[in-house]
A tleap script that builds the chain and sets N, CA, C and O, in Angstrom:
source leaprc.protein.ff14SB
mol = sequence {
  NMET MET LYS THR LYS VAL LEU VAL LEU LEU
  ALA ALA VAL GLY MET LEU GLY GLY CYS GLU
  ASN MET THR THR GLY GLN LYS GLY ALA LEU
  THR GLY ALA ALA LEU GLY SER GLY ILE GLY
  MET VAL ALA GLY GLY SER PHE GLY THR VAL
  VAL GLY ALA GLY LEU ILE GLY GLY ALA ALA
  GLY TYR ILE THR GLY SER ALA ILE GLY ASN
  CLYS
}
set mol.1.N position { -36.288 -9.246 21.636 }
set mol.1.CA position { -35.684 -10.118 20.173 }
set mol.1.C position { -35.214 -9.134 19.633 }
set mol.1.O position { -34.005 -9.195 19.413 }
set mol.2.N position { -35.858 -8.022 19.263 }
set mol.2.CA position { -35.333 -6.865 18.191 }
set mol.2.C position { -34.225 -6.308 18.669 }
set mol.2.O position { -33.303 -6.020 17.906 }
set mol.3.N position { -34.156 -6.054 20.135 }
set mol.3.CA position { -32.915 -5.263 20.392 }
set mol.3.C position { -31.679 -6.260 20.449 }
set mol.3.O position { -30.534 -5.810 20.397 }
set mol.4.N position { -31.910 -7.523 20.549 }
set mol.4.CA position { -30.715 -8.386 20.264 }
set mol.4.C position { -30.245 -8.445 18.913 }
set mol.4.O position { -29.060 -8.643 18.644 }
set mol.5.N position { -31.056 -8.295 18.137 }
set mol.5.CA position { -30.850 -8.248 16.648 }
set mol.5.C position { -30.055 -7.189 16.209 }
set mol.5.O position { -29.126 -7.219 15.403 }
set mol.6.N position { -30.518 -6.261 16.821 }
set mol.6.CA position { -30.018 -4.711 16.429 }
set mol.6.C position { -28.361 -4.875 16.882 }
set mol.6.O position { -27.402 -4.731 16.124 }
set mol.7.N position { -28.328 -5.144 18.019 }
set mol.7.CA position { -27.019 -5.255 18.908 }
set mol.7.C position { -26.012 -6.047 17.992 }
set mol.7.O position { -24.979 -5.516 17.585 }
set mol.8.N position { -26.362 -7.338 17.688 }
set mol.8.CA position { -25.886 -8.210 16.742 }
set mol.8.C position { -25.349 -7.568 15.558 }
set mol.8.O position { -24.154 -7.582 15.261 }
set mol.9.N position { -26.204 -7.045 14.938 }
set mol.9.CA position { -25.992 -6.167 13.578 }
set mol.9.C position { -24.808 -5.143 13.887 }
set mol.9.O position { -23.724 -5.151 13.303 }
set mol.10.N position { -25.129 -4.393 14.744 }
set mol.10.CA position { -24.212 -3.209 15.193 }
set mol.10.C position { -22.740 -3.855 15.435 }
set mol.10.O position { -21.715 -3.318 15.014 }
set mol.11.N position { -22.758 -4.906 16.063 }
set mol.11.CA position { -21.463 -5.585 16.526 }
set mol.11.C position { -20.779 -6.229 15.151 }
set mol.11.O position { -19.590 -5.965 14.972 }
set mol.12.N position { -21.300 -6.861 14.403 }
set mol.12.CA position { -20.805 -6.985 12.996 }
set mol.12.C position { -20.505 -6.056 12.306 }
set mol.12.O position { -19.470 -6.226 11.661 }
set mol.13.N position { -21.183 -4.790 12.134 }
set mol.13.CA position { -20.654 -3.471 11.310 }
set mol.13.C position { -19.388 -3.180 11.927 }
set mol.13.O position { -18.449 -2.926 11.173 }
set mol.14.N position { -19.203 -3.175 13.172 }
set mol.14.CA position { -18.025 -2.643 13.920 }
set mol.14.C position { -16.696 -3.351 13.582 }
set mol.14.O position { -15.592 -2.861 13.343 }
set mol.15.N position { -17.131 -4.739 13.632 }
set mol.15.CA position { -15.845 -5.935 13.513 }
set mol.15.C position { -15.448 -5.710 11.866 }
set mol.15.O position { -14.264 -5.604 11.546 }
set mol.16.N position { -16.427 -5.654 10.953 }
set mol.16.CA position { -15.996 -5.496 9.612 }
set mol.16.C position { -15.224 -4.193 9.447 }
set mol.16.O position { -14.169 -4.171 8.813 }
set mol.17.N position { -15.758 -3.078 10.029 }
set mol.17.CA position { -14.903 -2.017 9.910 }
set mol.17.C position { -13.591 -1.758 10.564 }
set mol.17.O position { -12.790 -0.858 10.313 }
set mol.18.N position { -13.521 -2.646 11.387 }
set mol.18.CA position { -12.158 -2.465 12.167 }
set mol.18.C position { -11.090 -3.326 11.737 }
set mol.18.O position { -10.020 -3.297 12.344 }
set mol.19.N position { -11.309 -4.271 10.520 }
set mol.19.CA position { -10.509 -5.262 10.149 }
set mol.19.C position { -9.326 -4.634 9.164 }
set mol.19.O position { -8.535 -5.448 8.687 }
set mol.20.N position { -9.225 -3.752 8.958 }
set mol.20.CA position { -8.368 -3.092 7.822 }
set mol.20.C position { -6.914 -3.408 8.360 }
set mol.20.O position { -6.140 -3.975 7.590 }
set mol.21.N position { -6.544 -3.114 9.487 }
set mol.21.CA position { -5.078 -3.494 9.979 }
set mol.21.C position { -4.679 -4.791 10.434 }
set mol.21.O position { -3.551 -4.953 10.900 }
set mol.22.N position { -5.515 -5.748 10.341 }
set mol.22.CA position { -5.247 -7.035 11.091 }
set mol.22.C position { -4.610 -7.697 9.859 }
set mol.22.O position { -4.807 -7.501 8.660 }
set mol.23.N position { -3.669 -8.660 10.601 }
set mol.23.CA position { -2.965 -9.701 9.721 }
set mol.23.C position { -4.006 -10.636 9.286 }
set mol.23.O position { -5.135 -10.716 9.771 }
set mol.24.N position { -3.513 -11.356 8.301 }
set mol.24.CA position { -4.308 -12.612 7.747 }
set mol.24.C position { -4.755 -13.537 8.684 }
set mol.24.O position { -5.942 -13.854 8.608 }
set mol.25.N position { -3.935 -14.135 9.716 }
set mol.25.CA position { -4.135 -14.731 10.660 }
set mol.25.C position { -5.172 -14.221 11.399 }
set mol.25.O position { -6.200 -14.897 11.420 }
set mol.26.N position { -5.142 -12.916 12.171 }
set mol.26.CA position { -6.051 -12.359 12.750 }
set mol.26.C position { -7.601 -12.529 12.176 }
set mol.26.O position { -8.558 -12.992 12.796 }
set mol.27.N position { -7.582 -12.145 11.145 }
set mol.27.CA position { -8.679 -12.027 10.030 }
set mol.27.C position { -9.240 -13.356 10.015 }
set mol.27.O position { -10.468 -13.425 10.063 }
set mol.28.N position { -8.552 -14.459 9.955 }
set mol.28.CA position { -8.988 -15.759 9.957 }
set mol.28.C position { -9.819 -16.395 11.140 }
set mol.28.O position { -10.840 -17.081 11.192 }
set mol.29.N position { -8.854 -15.817 12.163 }
set mol.29.CA position { -9.395 -16.191 13.627 }
set mol.29.C position { -10.789 -15.466 13.749 }
set mol.29.O position { -11.766 -16.165 14.017 }
set mol.30.N position { -10.925 -14.266 13.591 }
set mol.30.CA position { -12.200 -13.587 13.540 }
set mol.30.C position { -13.427 -14.022 13.027 }
set mol.30.O position { -14.556 -13.947 13.512 }
set mol.31.N position { -12.930 -14.604 11.705 }
set mol.31.CA position { -13.942 -15.099 10.639 }
set mol.31.C position { -14.310 -16.550 11.330 }
set mol.31.O position { -15.484 -16.808 11.593 }
set mol.32.N position { -13.305 -17.436 11.597 }
set mol.32.CA position { -13.691 -18.543 12.236 }
set mol.32.C position { -14.433 -18.431 13.440 }
set mol.32.O position { -15.346 -19.223 13.675 }
set mol.33.N position { -14.187 -17.702 14.066 }
set mol.33.CA position { -14.651 -17.697 15.789 }
set mol.33.C position { -16.047 -17.246 15.164 }
set mol.33.O position { -16.976 -17.837 15.715 }
set mol.34.N position { -16.391 -16.492 14.312 }
set mol.34.CA position { -17.885 -15.957 14.047 }
set mol.34.C position { -18.617 -16.831 13.330 }
set mol.34.O position { -19.834 -16.657 13.393 }
set mol.35.N position { -18.135 -17.923 12.516 }
set mol.35.CA position { -18.648 -18.876 11.834 }
set mol.35.C position { -18.981 -19.872 12.831 }
set mol.35.O position { -20.090 -20.394 12.948 }
set mol.36.N position { -17.907 -20.119 13.583 }
set mol.36.CA position { -18.182 -21.370 14.631 }
set mol.36.C position { -19.328 -21.153 15.567 }
set mol.36.O position { -20.185 -22.019 15.744 }
set mol.37.N position { -19.338 -19.724 16.302 }
set mol.37.CA position { -20.528 -19.319 17.135 }
set mol.37.C position { -21.822 -19.227 16.228 }
set mol.37.O position { -22.756 -19.854 16.727 }
set mol.38.N position { -22.093 -18.670 15.145 }
set mol.38.CA position { -22.960 -18.875 14.402 }
set mol.38.C position { -23.571 -19.930 13.976 }
set mol.38.O position { -24.799 -19.987 13.905 }
set mol.39.N position { -22.743 -20.942 13.625 }
set mol.39.CA position { -23.433 -22.472 13.378 }
set mol.39.C position { -23.815 -22.947 14.724 }
set mol.39.O position { -24.877 -23.563 14.812 }
set mol.40.N position { -23.142 -22.762 15.731 }
set mol.40.CA position { -23.480 -23.322 17.068 }
set mol.40.C position { -24.870 -22.872 17.524 }
set mol.40.O position { -25.639 -23.644 18.096 }
set mol.41.N position { -25.215 -21.382 17.205 }
set mol.41.CA position { -26.432 -20.823 17.670 }
set mol.41.C position { -27.351 -21.457 16.698 }
set mol.41.O position { -28.245 -22.156 17.177 }
set mol.42.N position { -27.285 -21.338 15.499 }
set mol.42.CA position { -28.253 -22.050 14.305 }
set mol.42.C position { -28.816 -23.383 14.893 }
set mol.42.O position { -29.984 -23.640 15.182 }
set mol.43.N position { -27.661 -24.202 15.005 }
set mol.43.CA position { -27.773 -25.682 15.636 }
set mol.43.C position { -28.487 -25.794 16.864 }
set mol.43.O position { -28.759 -26.935 17.237 }
set mol.44.N position { -28.835 -24.848 17.547 }
set mol.44.CA position { -29.718 -24.844 18.840 }
set mol.44.C position { -28.668 -25.284 19.964 }
set mol.44.O position { -29.256 -25.855 20.882 }
set mol.45.N position { -27.338 -25.190 20.156 }
set mol.45.CA position { -26.617 -25.520 21.176 }
set mol.45.C position { -26.868 -24.667 22.506 }
set mol.45.O position { -27.477 -23.597 22.480 }
set mol.46.N position { -26.493 -25.075 23.340 }
set mol.46.CA position { -26.488 -24.620 24.777 }
set mol.46.C position { -25.343 -23.329 24.530 }
set mol.46.O position { -24.817 -23.148 23.432 }
set mol.47.N position { -25.059 -22.485 25.723 }
set mol.47.CA position { -24.113 -21.503 25.812 }
set mol.47.C position { -22.772 -22.171 25.666 }
set mol.47.O position { -21.906 -21.580 25.021 }
set mol.48.N position { -22.529 -23.287 26.175 }
set mol.48.CA position { -21.089 -23.597 26.417 }
set mol.48.C position { -20.627 -24.395 25.115 }
set mol.48.O position { -19.446 -24.601 24.836 }
set mol.49.N position { -21.729 -24.821 24.350 }
set mol.49.CA position { -21.359 -25.379 23.056 }
set mol.49.C position { -21.372 -24.383 22.194 }
set mol.49.O position { -20.603 -24.634 21.266 }
set mol.50.N position { -21.966 -23.240 22.068 }
set mol.50.CA position { -21.632 -22.101 21.285 }
set mol.50.C position { -20.249 -21.413 21.351 }
set mol.50.O position { -19.583 -21.086 20.369 }
set mol.51.N position { -19.906 -21.237 22.674 }
set mol.51.CA position { -18.674 -20.668 22.968 }
set mol.51.C position { -17.665 -21.551 22.582 }
set mol.51.O position { -16.670 -21.062 22.047 }
set mol.52.N position { -17.746 -23.063 22.793 }
set mol.52.CA position { -16.763 -24.042 22.454 }
set mol.52.C position { -16.492 -23.921 20.922 }
set mol.52.O position { -15.361 -23.815 20.447 }
set mol.53.N position { -17.629 -23.947 20.211 }
set mol.53.CA position { -17.616 -23.800 18.789 }
set mol.53.C position { -17.078 -22.625 18.280 }
set mol.53.O position { -16.623 -22.695 17.138 }
set mol.54.N position { -17.015 -21.391 18.957 }
set mol.54.CA position { -16.319 -20.373 18.520 }
set mol.54.C position { -14.884 -20.355 18.724 }
set mol.54.O position { -14.194 -19.908 17.807 }
set mol.55.N position { -14.253 -20.824 19.920 }
set mol.55.CA position { -13.230 -20.964 20.108 }
set mol.55.C position { -12.453 -21.910 19.173 }
set mol.55.O position { -11.326 -21.693 18.725 }
set mol.56.N position { -13.253 -23.037 18.934 }
set mol.56.CA position { -12.553 -23.996 17.915 }
set mol.56.C position { -12.380 -23.190 16.555 }
set mol.56.O position { -11.261 -23.120 16.045 }
set mol.57.N position { -13.339 -22.661 16.043 }
set mol.57.CA position { -13.484 -21.973 15.204 }
set mol.57.C position { -12.476 -20.881 14.705 }
set mol.57.O position { -11.965 -20.751 13.593 }
set mol.58.N position { -12.318 -20.046 15.981 }
set mol.58.CA position { -11.027 -18.988 15.753 }
set mol.58.C position { -9.703 -19.579 15.868 }
set mol.58.O position { -8.780 -18.973 15.322 }
set mol.59.N position { -9.461 -20.640 16.475 }
set mol.59.CA position { -8.375 -21.369 16.426 }
set mol.59.C position { -8.075 -21.913 14.977 }
set mol.59.O position { -7.025 -21.702 14.371 }
set mol.60.N position { -9.028 -22.564 14.559 }
set mol.60.CA position { -8.654 -23.075 13.173 }
set mol.60.C position { -8.353 -21.946 12.000 }
set mol.60.O position { -7.495 -21.892 11.119 }
set mol.61.N position { -9.479 -21.034 12.392 }
set mol.61.CA position { -9.311 -19.901 11.310 }
set mol.61.C position { -7.913 -19.295 11.497 }
set mol.61.O position { -7.361 -18.895 10.472 }
set mol.62.N position { -7.208 -19.162 12.766 }
set mol.62.CA position { -6.098 -18.502 12.781 }
set mol.62.C position { -5.073 -19.243 12.200 }
set mol.62.O position { -4.294 -18.648 11.455 }
set mol.63.N position { -4.903 -20.689 12.451 }
set mol.63.CA position { -4.047 -21.423 11.913 }
set mol.63.C position { -4.063 -21.363 10.426 }
set mol.63.O position { -3.013 -21.273 9.790 }
set mol.64.N position { -5.386 -21.417 9.785 }
set mol.64.CA position { -5.400 -21.361 8.229 }
set mol.64.C position { -5.040 -20.095 7.588 }
set mol.64.O position { -4.570 -20.123 6.451 }
set mol.65.N position { -5.243 -18.794 8.315 }
set mol.65.CA position { -5.073 -17.610 8.002 }
set mol.65.C position { -3.373 -17.458 7.991 }
set mol.65.O position { -2.702 -16.972 7.080 }
set mol.66.N position { -2.928 -17.966 9.157 }
set mol.66.CA position { -1.587 -17.763 9.228 }
set mol.66.C position { -0.649 -18.730 8.186 }
set mol.66.O position { 0.528 -18.484 7.923 }
set mol.67.N position { -1.238 -19.605 7.779 }
set mol.67.CA position { -0.798 -20.580 6.695 }
set mol.67.C position { -0.837 -19.670 5.494 }
set mol.67.O position { 0.174 -19.538 4.805 }
set mol.68.N position { -1.927 -19.052 5.218 }
set mol.68.CA position { -2.180 -18.416 3.898 }
set mol.68.C position { -0.958 -17.063 3.713 }
set mol.68.O position { -0.198 -16.751 2.796 }
set mol.69.N position { -1.224 -16.516 5.030 }
set mol.69.CA position { -0.324 -15.089 5.044 }
set mol.69.C position { 1.298 -15.250 5.060 }
set mol.69.O position { 2.060 -14.304 4.861 }
set mol.70.N position { 1.741 -16.670 5.344 }
set mol.70.CA position { 3.060 -16.951 5.046 }
set mol.70.C position { 3.366 -17.201 3.884 }
set mol.70.O position { 4.582 -17.294 3.716 }
set mol.71.N position { 2.646 -17.373 2.858 }
set mol.71.CA position { 3.022 -17.860 1.337 }
set mol.71.C position { 3.334 -16.842 0.704 }
set mol.71.O position { 3.663 -16.927 -0.479 }
savepdb mol mol.pdb
quit
């Protein structure tokens, strides 16, 4: 369990550090996917549910981020 937590923490740090050159839409997609997956895991969903929540969150985040970036 501890190994998984460390791996997730390292992945989060890597993603946050690598976002500098991303567009607003890409940042929104990343944030939406992370939030969707996180909420799916916290809710205790199955693997398929977590992946689906991540995909839906990513799509919604991209659309919202693109709309904000175009203003």
